C-alpha positions in Angstrom: 0.0 0.0 0.0 1.5 3.3 -1.0 1.6 6.5 1.0 -1.3 8.0 -1.0 -3.6 5.1 -0.3 -2.6 5.2 3.4 -3.5 8.9 3.5 -6.9 8.2 2.0 -7.6 5.5 4.6 -6.4 7.6 7.5 -8.1 10.8 6.5 -11.7 9.7 7.2 -10.5 8.1 10.4 -9.1 11.4 11.7 -12.3 13.2 10.6 -14.4 10.7 12.3 -12.3 10.9 15.5 -13.4 14.6 15.7 -17.0 13.7 15.0 -17.0 10.9 17.6 -15.6 13.2 20.3 -19.1 14.5 20.7 -20.1 11.1 22.1 -17.9 11.4 25.1 -19.6 12.5 28.3 -18.1 15.8 29.6 -18.5 17.2 33.1 -21.3 19.5 32.1 -23.4 16.7 30.7 -22.7 14.5 33.8 -23.7 17.3 36.2 -26.9 17.9 34.2 -27.8 14.2 34.4 -27.0 14.2 38.1 -29.2 17.2 38.8 -32.1 15.6 36.9 -31.7 12.4 39.0 -31.7 14.4 42.3 -35.1 15.9 41.4 -36.7 12.6 42.2 -38.3 9.7 40.4 -40.9 11.8 38.6 -39.0 11.8 35.3 -38.2 8.1 35.5 -41.8 7.3 36.2 -43.0 9.4 33.2 -40.6 7.6 30.8 -42.4 4.9 28.9 -41.0 1.5 28.2 -40.6 2.4 24.5 -38.6 5.5 25.4 -36.3 3.5 27.7 -35.8 1.0 24.9 -35.0 3.8 22.4 -32.5 5.4 24.8 -30.8 2.0 25.4 -30.6 1.4 21.7 -29.1 4.9 21.1 -26.5 4.2 23.8 -25.5 0.9 22.3 -25.2 2.6 18.8 -22.9 5.2 20.3 -20.8 2.5 21.7 -20.6 0.8 18.3 -19.4 4.0 16.8 -16.6 4.3 19.2 -15.7 0.6 18.7 -15.7 1.2 15.0 -13.3 4.1 15.3 -10.9 2.0 17.4 -11.1 -0.9 15.0 -10.4 1.4 12.0 -7.4 2.9 13.7 -6.0 -0.6 14.4 -6.6 -1.8 10.9 -4.7 1.2 9.4 -1.8 0.6 11.7 -1.7 -3.1 10.8 -2.0 -2.3 7.2 1.0 0.1 7.4 3.1 -2.7 9.0 2.4 -4.9 6.0 4.8 -2.8 4.0 7.6 -4.1 6.2 6.5 -7.6 6.7 3.6 -9.1 4.7 2.4 -12.6 5.4 -1.0 -14.3 5.4 -1.4 -14.1 9.2 -0.9 -10.4 9.3 -3.1 -9.9 6.3 -5.9 -11.8 7.9 -5.8 -9.7 11.1 -5.9 -6.5 9.1 -8.9 -7.8 7.1 -10.7 -8.6 10.4 -10.3 -5.1 11.8 -11.3 -3.4 8.6 -14.5 -5.5 8.3 -15.3 -5.0 12.0 -14.9 -1.2 11.6 -17.3 -1.1 8.7 -19.8 -3.3 10.4 -19.7 -1.4 13.7 -20.2 1.9 11.8 -23.2 0.3 10.0 -24.7 -0.6 13.4 -24.0 2.9 14.7 -25.8 4.4 11.7 -28.7 2.0 12.0 -29.0 3.0 15.7 -29.1 6.7 14.9 -25.7 7.5 16.6 -24.2 9.3 13.5 -25.5 12.7 12.8 -26.9 13.3 9.3 -24.2 15.9 8.5 -21.5 13.2 9.3 -23.1 10.4 7.2 -21.2 11.2 4.1 -17.8 10.9 5.8 -18.8 7.8 7.7 -20.1 5.9 4.7 -17.1 7.0 2.6 -14.9 5.5 5.3 -17.0 2.3 5.5 -16.6 1.9 1.7 -12.9 2.4 1.9 -12.6 -0.3 4.6 -14.5 -3.0 2.8 -12.7 -2.2 -0.4 -9.3 -2.5 1.4 -10.4 -5.7 3.1 -11.2 -7.2 -0.3 -7.9 -6.1 -1.8 -6.0 -7.7 1.1 -8.1 -10.9 0.8 -7.0 -11.1 -2.8 -3.3 -10.9 -1.7 -3.5 -14.0 0.5 -0.8 -16.4 -0.8 -2.3 -19.6 0.7 -6.0 -18.9 1.3 -8.0 -21.4 3.3 -11.4 -21.7 1.6 -13.3 -22.5 4.8 -11.8 -19.6 6.8 -10.7 -16.9 4.5 -14.0 -16.0 2.7 -15.8 -12.9 3.7 -18.7 -13.1 6.1 -21.5 -12.6 3.6 -24.2 -11.8 6.2 -22.0 -9.1 7.7 -21.1 -7.6 4.3 -24.8 -7.6 3.2 -25.6 -5.7 6.4 -23.0 -3.1 5.6 -24.2 -2.8 2.0 -27.8 -2.4 3.2 -26.9 0.4 5.5 -24.9 2.2 2.8 -28.0 2.0 0.5 -30.4 3.2 3.2 -28.2 5.9 4.5 -26.9 7.5 1.4 -28.4 5.6 -1.5 -24.9 4.2 -2.2 -24.5 2.7 -5.8 -24.2 -0.9 -4.6 -25.8 -2.3 -7.7 -23.1 -0.6 -9.8 -20.5 -2.1 -7.5 -21.9 -5.5 -8.2 -21.9 -5.0 -11.9 -18.3 -3.7 -11.9 -17.1 -6.5 -9.5 -18.6 -9.1 -11.8 -16.6 -7.8 -14.7 -13.4 -8.0 -12.6 -14.3 -11.6 -11.6 -14.8 -12.7 -15.2 -11.5 -11.0 -16.2 -9.3 -13.0 -13.9 -8.1 -16.6 -14.4 -7.2 -17.1 -10.7 -9.7 -19.3 -8.9 -9.4 -17.7 -5.5 -9.5 -14.1 -6.9 -12.5 -15.0 -9.0 -14.3 -16.5 -6.0 -13.6 -13.5 -3.8 -14.9 -11.1 -6.4 -17.9 -13.2 -7.2 -18.9 -13.3 -3.5 -18.6 -9.5 -3.3 -20.8 -9.3 -6.4 -23.4 -11.7 -5.1 -23.7 -9.7 -1.8 -24.0 -6.5 -3.8 -26.8 -7.9 -5.9 -28.7 -9.4 -2.9 -28.4 -6.2 -0.9 -29.7 -4.2 -3.8 -32.7 -6.6 -4.3 -33.5 -6.4 -0.6 -33.5 -2.6 -0.8 -36.3 -2.8 -3.3 -38.7 -4.2 -0.7 -42.0 -4.7 -2.4 -40.8 -3.7 -5.9 -40.0 -6.5 -8.4 -36.3 -6.8 -9.1 -35.1 -6.4 -12.7 -35.0 -9.8 -14.4 -31.5 -9.1 -15.7 -30.2 -8.7 -12.1 -31.9 -11.9 -11.0 -30.4 -13.8 -13.9 -27.0 -12.3 -13.2 -27.2 -13.2 -9.5 -28.2 -16.8 -10.4 -25.2 -17.1 -12.7 -22.8 -15.7 -10.1 -24.0 -18.1 -7.5 -23.7 -21.0 -9.9 -20.1 -20.0 -10.7 -19.3 -19.8 -7.0 -20.8 -23.3 -6.5 -18.5 -24.7 -9.3 -15.4 -23.0 -7.9 -15.9 -24.1 -4.2 -14.8 -27.8 -4.6 -11.7 -26.7 -6.5 -10.8 -24.3 -3.7 -11.4 -26.9 -1.1 -9.0 -29.2 -2.9 -11.6 -31.8 -3.7 -11.0 -34.2 -6.5 -13.4 -33.7 -9.4 -16.1 -36.4 -9.5 
């Protein structure tokens, strides 16, 4: 990874660090909460179960935002170290932190912890993290099929959040990724790209809700899944029947 790419990955992290600072509880906030508590139980009694549930969900979402920031910082540090020593073990750890960061930010967005004026920076960072995780996965010298594939459910959750939050062009991502997959003759690379493509198409279809998906996308998804199914035995090292 060159210095320009590292700068691009670190820039949204530094911006988000500033954004996340608002989630820390300062002395003024703590004193205000304490004063409210000392007033008695009236406020607590007035709070409905739904309001308590919403408040708990918002608190959890804020926690996920802070976890995401820490994971993103760790991923960038690990990624930088790959320039000195690159091996599959280090690559796998960096991938894990990038994907955790993207997923935790998705959960923070879903929980309403990210302000609307920060959504663009946050989703740009999430996209950079999943792209970098994919690029690193393609660099594995000895991938283990059962362990080194992406968590499809997690990635689809990320894509769904990106669509809902900023109408991200996930369908276009799937189309472009499919072209990349068909252009490579390496089985592992093709499988990684096809899996990303399949998750993109499925997330897009899910976003349509009650609308009927375009037939062309359904056919493309079926073809991608079939190609993945054909590649799987080869990547597991199974003898052809």
